[in-house]
C-alpha positions in Angstrom: 14.8 -15.1 2.2 16.8 -12.2 0.7 15.5 -9.0 0.7 18.5 -7.6 -1.5 18.9 -4.7 0.6 15.0 -3.5 1.4 14.4 -4.0 4.9 11.0 -3.5 7.3 11.8 0.1 6.8 11.1 -0.2 2.6 8.6 2.3 1.8 5.9 1.4 -1.0 7.5 4.1 -3.1 10.9 2.8 -2.5 9.7 -0.9 -3.4 7.7 0.7 -6.7 10.7 2.8 -7.5 13.6 0.2 -7.5 12.8 -1.2 -11.1 11.4 -5.0 -9.5 8.3 -4.8 -11.7 6.5 -2.7 -14.4 5.0 0.0 -12.1 2.1 0.2 -14.7 1.0 -3.1 -14.4 1.6 -3.4 -10.4 -1.4 -2.3 -8.3 -1.6 -0.7 -4.9 -4.6 -1.2 -2.9 -5.9 1.2 0.0 -8.8 0.2 2.4 -9.7 1.1 6.3 -10.9 -1.3 8.7 -11.4 -0.3 12.2 -8.5 2.1 13.1 -6.4 1.1 10.7 -5.1 1.7 6.9 -4.6 -1.0 5.1 -2.1 -1.0 1.6 -0.8 -3.4 -0.2 1.5 -3.9 -3.4 0.1 -6.8 -5.9 2.7 -7.4 -8.2 2.7 -10.5 -10.5 2.5 -13.6 -8.1 4.0 -11.1 -5.1 2.5 -9.3 -2.0 3.3 -6.7 0.1 1.5 -6.0 2.8 2.1 -2.3 5.1 1.2 -1.8 8.3 0.0 2.3 8.3 1.0 4.4 11.3 -2.5 6.0 11.7 -1.8 9.1 15.0 -1.9 11.5 12.0 -5.5 10.6 11.5 -6.8 11.6 15.5 -9.9 10.3 16.5 -11.3 9.8 13.3 -11.9 6.4 11.9 -9.7 4.9 8.9 -12.3 4.9 6.8 -13.5 8.1 7.3 -10.3 9.8 6.6 -9.8 7.4 3.6 -13.2 8.8 2.7 -12.6 12.5 3.2 -9.5 12.4 1.1 -8.4 12.4 -2.5 -5.6 9.9 -3.7 -3.6 13.3 -4.1 -3.8 13.8 -0.3 -3.7 10.1 1.0 -0.9 8.9 -1.3 1.7 11.3 0.5 0.2 11.2 3.9 0.1 7.5 4.1 3.6 6.4 1.8 5.9 7.8 4.3 4.2 6.5 8.0 4.5 2.8 7.0 6.0 -0.2 8.0 6.7 -4.1 5.9 4.4 -6.0 8.0 4.6 -9.4 5.2 5.5 -10.3 2.0 3.8 -13.3 0.3 4.6 -15.1 -3.1 1.9 -17.5 -5.1 1.9 -19.6 -7.7 -0.9 -17.0 -9.5 -1.4 -13.7 -10.1 -1.8 -12.1 -6.1 -5.1 -9.9 -6.3 -6.4 -8.1 -3.0 -8.9 -10.5 -0.9 -9.4 -9.4 2.7 -12.4 -9.8 4.5 -13.9 -7.6 6.0 -12.3 -4.6 4.4 -14.7 -3.6 1.6 -14.1 -0.7 0.4 -10.6 -1.2 -1.9 -9.3 2.2 -3.8 -6.6 1.1 -6.1 -4.1 2.8 -8.3 -1.0 1.3 -10.4 2.5 1.3 -8.6 3.0 3.9 -11.4 0.2 6.8 -10.4 1.1 6.0 -6.9 4.7 7.3 -8.2 3.1 10.2 -9.8 1.6 11.3 -6.8 4.6 11.7 -4.5 6.7 14.3 -7.4 
């Protein structure tokens, strides 16, 4: 698979700002699962999963950190601490589904970019 200049170090905001998709139709999902923060982008039939380095939250559980943070705090704190984990392409529209993570927050890709300005 060709990544056309993207790499495992490409941040969610860089994918969103690249003009690959209409960011108003793209959804960014956040969730906490134990000590992990999950961040996924769903754009049409594409889903990109990111790993988030969580050392910055200290001893708190990821769910606790997410519950205590507003999106305006969360987006800048997380976007810069990500690495691409996996990319999936489906024959249908991608939507977020992950067992055990019921606290999904979502916003459009455009909102994600706006919170970084």
